[in-house]
C-alpha positions, -999 to 999 in steps of 0.1 A, spaced: 258 -226 81 255 -202 111 293 -206 116 299 -198 80 278 -166 85 297 -156 116 330 -160 98 317 -138 70 305 -111 93 340 -111 110 356 -108 76 334 -78 66 342 -60 98 379 -66 94 380 -53 58 394 -18 54 370 9 43 371 18 6 394 47 1 368 71 -13 370 108 -16 361 128 15 325 139 16 317 169 38 286 191 35 260 209 56 223 214 50 191 226 68 156 212 66 141 245 55 152 279 43 126 301 60 117 299 97 101 320 125 119 331 156 96 306 176 103 277 152 130 251 155 148 237 125 174 209 119 210 215 107 228 183 94 265 180 90 274 149 70 309 134 69 320 104 48 352 88 38 373 107 63 404 90 78 409 82 114 415 112 137 395 136 116 381 165 137 349 184 130 347 220 142 310 229 144 298 264 134 291 288 163 267 314 149 259 343 173 223 346 159 213 310 166 211 288 197 216 250 197 188 231 215 202 196 211 229 177 193 230 140 181 254 119 161 246 88 141 266 64 119 252 50 86 268 21 68 262 8 33 274 -23 16 281 -28 -21 297 -56 -41 330 -46 -58 351 -64 -84 353 -101 -80 324 -101 -55 344 -85 -27 323 -64 -2 329 -27 2 316 -9 34 311 28 33 307 47 66 289 80 68 287 101 101 258 125 105 257 152 131 222 165 137 217 199 155 183 212 165 185 250 164 165 282 168 170 317 156 174 345 181 163 374 159 146 381 126 164 390 94 186 374 67 210 353 88 239 331 79 252 300 96 290 299 90 308 270 74 318 239 94 355 229 93 370 194 90 407 190 99 426 158 89 462 150 81 473 185 77 444 193 53 413 214 60 379 211 44 350 236 47 313 233 40 294 260 23 277 285 47 239 284 49 218 316 46 183 316 60 154 340 61 140 344 97 107 362 104 91 372 137 67 347 154 58 312 143 60 304 106 42 271 111 9 289 110 14 298 73 10 261 65 -25 258 79 -43 262 46 -77 248 37 -74 222 9 -94 226 -22 -130 214 -23 -137 177 -31 -140 170 -68 -135 207 -74 -169 216 -61 -172 252 -49 -186 259 -15 -172 230 5 -144 236 29 -124 207 44 -98 218 68 -71 192 75 -53 187 108 -19 205 110 5 185 132 17 218 146 -18 226 159 -22 193 178 -18 193 215 15 181 228 14 143 235 18 131 270 54 117 275 55 85 294 76 84 326 94 53 313 106 48 277 105 86 272 132 83 245 109 62 222 72 60 225 41 54 204 11 78 206 -24 77 192 -46 108 188 -81 118 177 -87 152 161 -120 155 180 -132 146 215 -170 146 207 -188 139 174 -223 129 163 -231 95 148 -217 94 112 -193 123 116 -157 118 106 -129 114 131 -92 112 122 -73 85 141 -35 92 139 -7 70 151 28 85 156 62 74 168 81 100 189 119 92 192 151 107 204 170 77 189 178 67 154 152 43 139 162 15 115 128 -1 108 93 -6 121 76 -40 118 44 -57 128 23 -27 132 -10 -38 148 -37 -11 145 -65 -13 170 -98 -30 163 -123 -4 153 -156 -22 162 -185 1 158 -168 23 132 -166 24 94 -130 33 86 -107 40 56 -70 49 53 -63 86 45 -25 85 49 -2 54 51 34 65 44 56 40 26 88 54 42 94 69 77 98 107 73 107 126 105 93 159 116 108 180 143 87 185 174 95 201 208 76 186 237 81 202 271 112 219 258 127 186 246 133 180 208 118 148 193 115 134 159 79 126 150 72 98 125 37 92 111 27 55 109 -9 58 99 -39 81 97 -74 67 93 -108 83 88 -133 66 111 -171 71 113 -189 60 145 -221 40 137 -238 43 171 -239 67 201 -221 62 233 -186 68 249 -162 46 229 -126 37 239 -103 27 211 -77 1 224 -40 8 220 -20 0 188 12 -20 189 45 -19 168 79 -35 169 106 -8 164 143 -14 156 168 13 167 205 18 161 225 7 131 240 -25 115 263 -34 144 245 -19 173 208 -24 169 180 -30 194 145 -43 188 118 -32 212 80 -34 213 59 -4 220 22 1 227 3 33 222 -22 49 246 -60 42 243 -81 71 231 -118 79 240 -144 97 220 -180 107 230 -205 100 202 -239 117 205 -271 110 185 -282 132 157 -304 160 168 -341 157 163 -359 172 133 -342 154 105 -353 126 82 -319 112 73 -288 96 89 -265 110 63 -237 132 78 -212 154 62 -213 180 33 -229 167 1 -241 180 -32 -267 163 -55 -266 167 -93 -283 152 -123 -272 149 -159 -296 140 -188 -281 129 -221 -308 146 -242 -341 165 -235 -355 160 -270 -354 125 -285 -372 104 -311 -394 75 -301 -373 44 -295 -341 64 -287 -329 58 -251 -323 86 -226 -294 83 -202 -300 99 -168 -271 101 -143 -276 110 -106 -245 119 -87 -239 128 -51 -204 139 -40 -188 155 -10 -172 149 24 -182 120 46 -190 83 44 -202 76 9 -213 41 20 -241 58 40 -255 77 10 -289 67 -3 -299 85 -34 -335 95 -39 -355 74 -64 -357 88 -99 -396 86 -101 -397 87 -139 -431 90 -156 -449 59 -167 -444 68 -204 -406 63 -199 -397 27 -193 -369 26 -166 -343 -2 -166 -323 -13 -136 -296 13 -129 -258 9 -126 -241 23 -95 -205 31 -89 -187 45 -58 -153 62 -55 -134 77 -26 -103 99 -23 -83 114 6 -75 151 6 -55 160 36 -73 142 65 -107 144 49 -123 114 32 -144 125 2 -166 103 -19 -188 101 -49 -217 78 -57 -230 77 -93 -262 60 -104 -269 58 -141 -304 50 -155 -315 41 -190 -350 54 -200 -368 41 -231 -397 63 -243 -429 42 -249 -449 70 -266 -446 105 -278 -453 135 -257 -438 157 -230 -426 141 -198 -412 157 -166 -385 141 -145 -395 155 -110 -373 175 -87 -351 155 -62 -339 164 -27 -311 150 -6 -311 159 31 -280 156 53 -267 168 86 -238 192 84 -216 189 116 -198 222 109 -231 242 112 -249 216 134 -280 219 111 -298 198 86 -291 210 50 -307 200 17 -292 197 -18 -317 195 -46 -320 194 -84 -347 211 -105 -373 192 -127 -362 183 -162 -386 181 -192 -380 154 -218 -398 157 -252 -404 126 -272 -411 130 -309 -424 105 -334 -399 81 -349 -385 84 -384 -412 59 -395 -439 81 -380 -447 58 -350 -462 75 -319 -461 45 -296 -437 16 -292 -448 -16 -312 -469 4 -337 -441 12 -362 -452 -14 -389 -489 -4 -386 -481 32 -391 -458 26 -420 -484 5 -439 -519 10 -425 -537 -8 -454 -517 -41 -449 -538 -71 -439 -540 -78 -402 -533 -113 -387 -528 -128 -422 -503 -155 -430 -479 -147 -458 -482 -170 -488 -457 -198 -485 -452 -191 -448 -463 -227 -438 -445 -259 -446 -462 -293 -447 -460 -316 -416 -438 -347 -418 -461 -378 -419 -438 -406 -429 -417 -427 -405 -397 -460 -404 -406 -484 -376 -382 -510 -361 -387 -537 -336 -369 -532 -303 -336 -551 -298 -324 -569 -267 -309 -553 -236 -274 -536 -238 -257 -560 -214 -266 -589 -237 -247 -575 -266 -212 -589 -274 -193 -556 -271 -208 -545 -237 -183 -565 -214 -150 -555 -232 -161 -519 -232 -170 -519 -195 -136 -535 -185 -115 -512 -207 -112 -482 -182 -103 -505 -154 -76 -523 -174 -61 -490 -185 -59 -477 -149 -42 -509 -137 -16 -506 -165 -9 -469 -156 -5 -477 -119 20 -505 -127 41 -482 -149 42 -456 -121 53 -482 -95 80 -495 -119 94 -460 -124 94 -452 -87 112 -485 -79 138 -478 -106 143 -443 -93 148 -455 -57 176 -478 -68 196 -449 -85 217 -426 -63 219 -401 -92 181 -400 -92 180 -394 -55 204 -365 -59 183 -351 -86 152 -353 -64 171 -336 -35 184 -308 -58 149 -303 -72 135 -301 -37 161 -275 -28 152 -254 -58 116 -255 -47 126 -238 -15 135 -208 -36 98 -207 -47 89 -206 -10 113 -178 -4 99 -160 -35 65 -160 -17 82 -140 11 93 -112 -13 67 -87 -2 56 -102 32 71 -119 62 101 -108 82 135 -100 66 153 -126 88 129 -154 77 133 -145 40 171 -146 40 171 -178 61 149 -195 35 172 -184 7 203 -197 26 186 -230 35 177 -236 -2 213 -230 -13 227 -253 15 202 -281 6 212 -278 -31 249 -281 -23 244 -311 0 224 -328 -28 251 -321 -54 281 -329 -32 265 -359 -15 276 -348 20 262 -326 49 275 -290 49 257 -275 79 281 -262 105 311 -258 81 332 -227 83 339 -205 53 373 -221 45 359 -256 49 330 -249 26 354 -235 -1 376 -266 3 346 -288 -3 337 -269 -35 373 -271 -48 374 -308 -41 342 -313 -61 358 -295 -91 336 -265 -90 350 -237 -112 363 -207 -93 337 -184 -109 308 -205 -97 325 -209 -63 328 -172 -59 292 -167 -69 280 -192 -43 301 -175 -16 286 -141 -26 251 -154 -21 260 -165 14 275 -131 21 243 -114 9 221 -136 31 243 -128 62 242 -91 54 204 -92 50 200 -101 86 218 -69 98 220 -42 73 191 -16 71 173 -15 38 180 -52 30 143 -58 36 132 -37 7 116 -56 -22 145 -47 -46 171 -61 -22 151 -93 -17 146 -97 -54 184 -94 -59 190 -122 -33 165 -145 -52 181 -137 -85 217 -143 -73 207 -176 -56 188 -189 -87 219 -180 -109 242 -199 -86 219 -230 -88 215 -228 -125 253 -223 -131 262 -255 -112 284 -277 -135 266 -307 -149 
């Protein structure tokens, strides 16, 4: 089947490109920049004939720092299952403005076969200095609480990463936003790819082991989105792989081991897969300063909600304690409620929630109590205090709630204590008296029988004991008879083989959202080959494309089903090379097409 795939790939390369209309346009990644900022100008060309020449704009108010070109190819199925390849060429220019003002980049020009195409010019607003500073804003407070500030980490504010002497065109770098923290304080561990090459995919990302830390993801992009960075005067594209909030659990100098990732560069016909390892990072963790009575770190606020402050005897009171803020919510220990003895307290229900805002991990813990008054009167829920260490001020802070008074009034029946409602409602009723007719006479009659013999001595005992064994022997004999009959039938063997091939699609379906792209499409192709071998009764591995079509024609397979089978083989071969074929939607399409080909086989 590998020879069949090679023939298919040669056929796809030899097919002429679809005569689509010429696409030619120009765009920038932002409309407003500073004179110290860089930006990206992209000129995209698609569907142009051979010999087309692009004349780049040469604006006097801008300088070009670097220039790169890349080809992107897409595959689609046309009428009759024929494949169509569309090629797009993208020119990427990293530029910088030379002065402030409202500046215009003139149109790019495409000349081909006596015709001329022009893009639209691009107008930009340029200001003095660095505009990147305007993006450094403080996010809103967690859970909309006033008074808490949680600045994120602006990538522009990070120190430039160290470029390795080897593999400088493509490297992996890990960073920490702080070099020294106290126990329990949040660090942000960020993993980036820096590239001067075109990336196709990133697989097998192995983050470091974070022993001695509590960690949670704050940013895990689903797609690779580049950001332009200039390192030592050289432009790079920066891709975020992962950002995690980590909280050290013990003091000391801790080194986090490197992360690893497999990166594929290039395009469909000129790709290269390389392994990259990041740098280790080190952080110094110091103990909390003396004077505190807590190990909670961050910025927190304690609140209390009471469902009602005036209730009738027997009506429950719901009390909700809530702490919310920035930090590790798993380290939060709420103070005890300490309700008065006159309010019976049931076991509380606790619930935690976390959310990422920027690079800050914010959390909320809610504990809800149910209180049941046991007597009338006035009861005070005492004040509560929560102490924490605020690393931004390097001091111990306290959040507290004021006392709450709960008034319990008599019930509607006039009871003042629990369990006395009937006595209050009818004080003259007899105490500890049986209601007339409340007792029923004891049964004093019985029928006595003499004991019989043992069970094994009765006539029905032996047949009843042997019945399950007899039934099992009969079922086993029927199974053996069916298997022997099936082994003697070639048609039955073919059916079993075809069913086994269909089961391979179930295995492939398990790889829809996991496993490598190559393994997935190989499993789909193997399932289809096994099915055809079972149906045709002959081996098919190693056949070329024309030989396989001849076998299908000789078996009387209709042309529509034959073309459908061939299209599935084309899709499997394409899945090994084309970018984007590893997406769940593309894998789902391959499964559906293969299942349709198997189900449509003539009976």
